[in-house]
N, C-alpha and C positions, 0 to 999 in steps of 0.2 A: 466725537467723530474721528475716525482714523485718517491718517495721512492720505491714503489712496482715494478714499471717498471725497475728501476735501479737494484733492487735485482734480478729480473727475468733475466735481461741481464747478470749480473755477474754469476748467476747459469749456464746459457747456455754456457758462456765462459769457466767455469770450466769443464763442461761436455765435451766440444769440446777438451779442452786441455788433459783431461784424455783419451779420445778416440784416439787422435793423438799419445799419448805415447803408448797405447796398439797397435796401428797400427804398429809403428816402432818395437815394441817387436815381433809382429806376423811376419812381413816381414823378420826379421832377422833369425828366427828359425822355424816357424810353417807354412810355405807356403803350406804344404800338406793339411791343413785344410782351409776351407773358413774363412774369417775374422769374419763373424757372428757366425759360430760354435766355433771359438776360444773365442770370447767374452762370449758366453753362457757357455763354458767349464770353464772359469774363474769366472763365476758368476757375471759378470759386468752388466748384464741386470736385475738389482734388481728393484722390483716394488716400486713405491713411496707411501708414506703414504697418505691416503686420509682423512686427519683430517678436522673436521668442523672448521668454522671460530672461533667459541667459544673456541675450544681446542687449536688452534694456538695462540689466544690472551692470554689464560691462560699460555701457554708455554713462550710467550714473557714476560708476567708479572713476572713470576718466574725468568727469565734470568735477567730482569732489577733489580729485588730485590737483586739478587746475587751481582750485580755491584753497588748497591745503586744509580741507575741512577737518576739524578735530584737533588741529595742532594749536598749541598755545603760543 
């Protein structure tokens, strides 16, 4: 499995885990609302950044510089 595929799978797993936590919170107290309305009310349906590949690579470069990646 390549790095990007692995990262996408991890992100999906984190999203699912967060959704599961919201579901249990909703079912315990807010069953008078639909689950989708509850998520919207909490603002959990945030839009994702649509950065270009170049912008993402610049972000990654800055992160790696912060941790001095590759330096012994």
